[in-house]
Every structure is written in C-alpha cells, then in structure tokens.
C-alpha positions in Angstrom: 44.6 -161.5 -86.8 41.1 -162.9 -86.1 40.5 -163.1 -89.8 43.7 -165.0 -90.5 42.9 -167.5 -87.7 39.4 -168.0 -89.1 40.9 -168.8 -92.5 43.3 -171.3 -91.0 40.4 -173.0 -89.1 38.3 -173.1 -92.3 41.2 -174.6 -94.2 41.8 -177.3 -91.6 38.1 -178.1 -91.5 38.0 -178.5 -95.3 41.1 -180.7 -95.3 39.6 -182.9 -92.5 36.4 -183.2 -94.4 38.3 -184.3 -97.5 40.2 -186.9 -95.6 36.9 -188.3 -94.1 35.3 -188.4 -97.6 38.3 -190.2 -99.1 38.4 -192.7 -96.2 34.7 -193.5 -96.6 35.1 -193.9 -100.4 38.1 -196.3 -100.0 36.3 -198.3 -97.3 33.2 -198.5 -99.5 35.4 -199.9 -102.4 37.0 -202.4 -100.0 33.7 -203.6 -98.6 32.2 -203.9 -102.1 35.2 -205.8 -103.4 35.3 -208.3 -100.4 31.6 -208.7 -99.8 29.8 -208.3 -103.1 32.2 -209.0 -106.0 33.0 -212.6 -105.1 29.3 -213.4 -104.8 28.7 -212.1 -108.3 31.5 -214.0 -110.0 31.0 -217.5 -111.2 33.8 -219.8 -110.1 34.9 -223.4 -110.9 35.7 -225.8 -108.1 39.1 -225.2 -106.6 39.0 -227.6 -103.6 36.6 -229.3 -101.2 35.9 -228.4 -97.6 36.1 -231.8 -95.9 37.5 -233.4 -92.7 38.2 -236.7 -94.6 41.8 -237.3 -95.4 41.3 -237.3 -99.2 42.8 -235.3 -102.0 43.1 -235.6 -105.8 46.1 -235.7 -108.1 45.4 -234.3 -111.5 47.4 -234.0 -114.7 46.9 -231.7 -117.6 47.8 -233.5 -120.8 48.3 -231.2 -123.8 51.2 -231.9 -126.2 53.7 -234.6 -127.0 54.2 -238.2 -125.9 55.5 -236.9 -122.5 55.9 -239.1 -119.4 52.4 -240.7 -119.2 53.5 -244.3 -119.2 56.0 -243.7 -116.3 53.4 -241.8 -114.4 50.8 -244.6 -114.8 53.3 -247.1 -113.4 54.0 -245.0 -110.4 50.3 -244.6 -109.7 49.8 -248.3 -110.0 52.7 -248.9 -107.6 50.8 -247.0 -104.8 47.3 -248.0 -105.9 46.4 -244.4 -106.6 43.6 -243.3 -108.9 44.1 -239.9 -110.6 42.3 -237.6 -113.0 43.8 -236.8 -116.4 42.6 -233.7 -118.2 43.1 -234.4 -121.9 42.7 -232.2 -124.9 41.0 -233.6 -128.1 44.1 -233.1 -130.2 46.1 -235.4 -127.9 43.4 -238.0 -128.3 44.0 -237.8 -132.0 47.7 -238.2 -131.7 47.9 -240.8 -128.9 44.6 -242.8 -128.8 46.3 -245.9 -127.4 47.6 -243.9 -124.4 44.1 -242.5 -123.7 42.8 -246.0 -123.7 45.6 -247.1 -121.4 44.9 -244.3 -118.9 41.3 -245.3 -118.8 41.9 -249.1 -118.6 44.0 -248.6 -115.5 41.1 -247.1 -113.7 41.8 -243.4 -113.9 39.3 -240.6 -114.7 39.6 -238.7 -117.9 38.3 -235.2 -117.9 37.7 -232.8 -120.7 40.4 -230.2 -121.2 39.0 -228.7 -124.4 39.6 -229.8 -128.0 42.2 -227.3 -129.2 43.2 -225.5 -126.0 41.8 -222.1 -126.8 41.4 -219.2 -124.3 37.8 -219.8 -123.0 37.7 -216.2 -121.6 38.0 -214.8 -125.1 35.6 -216.9 -127.2 31.8 -217.0 -127.7 29.3 -219.4 -126.1 28.8 -221.2 -129.4 32.6 -221.7 -129.8 32.9 -223.0 -126.3 30.0 -225.5 -126.8 31.5 -226.7 -130.0 35.0 -227.1 -128.6 33.7 -229.0 -125.5 31.4 -231.3 -127.6 34.2 -232.3 -130.0 36.5 -233.2 -127.1 33.7 -235.1 -125.4 33.0 -237.1 -128.5 36.7 -238.0 -128.9 37.0 -239.2 -125.3 33.8 -241.1 -125.5 34.9 -242.9 -128.7 38.1 -244.1 -127.0 36.8 -244.9 -123.6 33.0 -245.5 -123.9 32.4 -243.0 -121.1 31.6 -239.3 -121.2 33.7 -236.9 -119.1 32.1 -235.7 -115.9 34.5 -232.8 -115.2 36.1 -230.0 -117.2 39.3 -228.0 -116.8 39.8 -224.6 -118.6 42.8 -224.4 -120.8 45.6 -222.5 -119.0 43.1 -222.0 -116.2 41.5 -219.1 -118.1 37.8 -218.5 -117.7 35.0 -215.9 -117.2 31.4 -216.0 -116.1 30.2 -217.0 -119.5 32.6 -219.9 -119.9 31.8 -221.3 -116.4 28.1 -221.0 -117.0 28.3 -222.6 -120.4 30.3 -225.6 -119.1 27.8 -226.1 -116.3 24.9 -225.9 -118.8 26.5 -228.8 -120.7 26.4 -231.0 -117.6 30.1 -230.8 -116.7 31.5 -229.5 -113.4 34.4 -227.1 -114.0 37.4 -227.9 -111.8 40.6 -226.0 -111.2 43.1 -226.6 -108.4 44.3 -225.2 -105.1 47.8 -226.7 -105.1 49.9 -225.9 -108.2 53.3 -227.8 -108.5 54.3 -225.4 -111.3 56.1 -228.5 -112.7 55.9 -227.0 -116.2 58.5 -224.4 -115.2 61.1 -227.1 -114.2 62.3 -225.0 -111.3 63.8 -228.0 -109.5 62.6 -231.2 -107.8 62.8 -229.8 -104.3 61.2 -226.5 -105.1 58.2 -228.3 -106.7 58.0 -230.8 -103.8 58.0 -228.0 -101.2 55.3 -226.1 -103.0 53.0 -229.0 -102.9 53.5 -230.2 -99.3 53.3 -226.6 -98.0 49.7 -226.3 -99.3 48.1 -229.7 -99.7 45.5 -230.6 -97.2 42.2 -232.4 -96.9 40.1 -231.8 -100.0 42.9 -230.4 -102.1 43.2 -230.8 -105.8 46.8 -231.0 -107.0 47.9 -229.8 -110.4 50.7 -231.6 -112.4 51.5 -231.9 -116.0 52.2 -235.2 -117.8 55.4 -233.7 -119.3 56.8 -232.2 -116.1 60.6 -232.9 -115.8 60.6 -233.7 -112.1 57.0 -234.9 -111.8 57.6 -238.7 -111.7 60.2 -238.4 -108.9 58.0 -236.0 -106.9 55.0 -238.2 -107.3 56.8 -241.0 -105.4 57.7 -238.7 -102.6 54.4 -236.9 -102.3 52.3 -240.1 -102.4 54.5 -241.9 -99.9 54.4 -238.9 -97.5 50.6 -238.5 -97.5 49.8 -242.2 -97.5 52.0 -242.6 -94.5 49.8 -239.9 -92.8 46.6 -241.8 -93.6 45.6 -239.9 -96.7 43.9 -241.4 -99.7 44.2 -240.1 -103.3 41.0 -240.3 -105.3 39.7 -239.1 -108.6 38.2 -235.6 -108.8 34.7 -237.0 -109.3 35.1 -239.1 -106.2 36.3 -236.1 -104.2 33.9 -233.3 -105.1 30.3 -233.0 -103.9 27.8 -233.7 -106.7 24.9 -231.6 -105.3 23.7 -229.6 -102.2 26.8 -227.5 -102.0 27.9 -223.9 -102.4 31.3 -222.3 -103.4 32.9 -219.7 -101.2 35.0 -216.8 -102.6 38.0 -219.1 -103.1 36.1 -221.7 -105.1 36.1 -224.1 -102.1 33.1 -226.5 -102.1 31.1 -226.5 -98.9 28.2 -228.9 -98.3 24.9 -227.4 -97.3 
C-alpha cells in the first residue's frame, strides 16, 4: 500500500513539474514576442502620435483612369491637400493626370514602378524599381517624392532599410477604408470613422466605387470637429522620433 502511494505521489510530482516547465516555456515565448520581436523588426510609419487635430488622406493609384478627376474636385471643394501614391506605369499611361494632381497642390509619393512584392525581391531590384518611379514622377512634376508606400503593403526588414537608404520615408496607414472591396458606402464610412484620430493616415484607392461619396462625408465630419487634413509629409516627423511596435511615430 505504501509503495502504491509513493508511486502516485511521484507521478503527481512529475506531472506538476511538467506543467510548470510548459508554463515557463510559454511565458518565455510570449515575453520574447511582445518585448523583443517588435524592437528587432523594421517598420514603416503607420501613424503619428500627436495632440494636434491633423490627419492625412492618401490614395493608392495603380491601374486605369479611375475616379481621380472627381476626387480632385472634392478635395478642392473642402480645401484639402492629400497624398497620392502613384506607380510608374500609371505615370506612363496618364501623365496629364499626374501633372493635374501636382498642380492642384497635392503630394505625390512613390508607390513603385511596376507594383512588385517588395518582400520577395532583392535589394538591387528594389533600388532599381524605386529609382525608375522617382525619375518618372520628377519628369512630370519637377519634384522628387519624399515618401514611399509598399505595393500591397508588403515589406520586410530589407525593403524598409533599402527605401530608407534611398532617402525616402516608408509610409503605411492605420485606417484602411477597404474601398477596393466595394463592400458598401456605409460599411466603408463606418470603418474609417471608428478608427480615425489625431495623427491618423487614411488609405483609399483612386478607383474605389464609393470613395468619392464617402470623402464628402468624412471630410465634412472631421472639419466640423476642428480637424485639418494635410499631406503625409506635413503630418509626419522628419527627425528626432522613434517608432513604437505599431509603427506609430513618437517624437523624442
């Protein structure tokens, strides 16, 4: 009987030890993931930590004639300046529209030349693609882009570092309208207003089905609350800043 009890006690002790070991292991993985992993990963700018009532409207411009002219008229109506991320191939197809965007006082950012996946190409390929798009934009506007947005939002440490080395700040977004899915005007509007705040960068597409209608509503709402819409370059900090684990800019 004593022998049987000793075996049970030993079995319980071993089981308890295994539970403790597994718990420590899982905790260690969690601590490493939350504390160390973000610090080692290079991130683009997703938003800005500021108390000023400012945010940026951005448009990804990739294919087709889209709704650019209509969008420009809406922005003019409310005296809003936005940032358009344009690919080089669109510059080839619609040079006059690129000039029109720039002439109306909006910022033009580099969105690559051919829209490749920057997380899957070499440093040399990234540099060549960025340089070609830069040259096309400069030829049409006389000004070099200051910011860059990764095609499809795809990046890795190498691509972020390479873009930075080329003198461009890589910029993503913290508010995604998902207008390219055409889920419905109210759905897209609700997505934006539920997340937008001071320092936010809003993502739209120039061919979004409901984008023009929602721009009117969104701009009117936030301007009535005292917000100002500025270009990305006027929103972000140029230096003396650090990014937190969400890519939010914080001034030192």
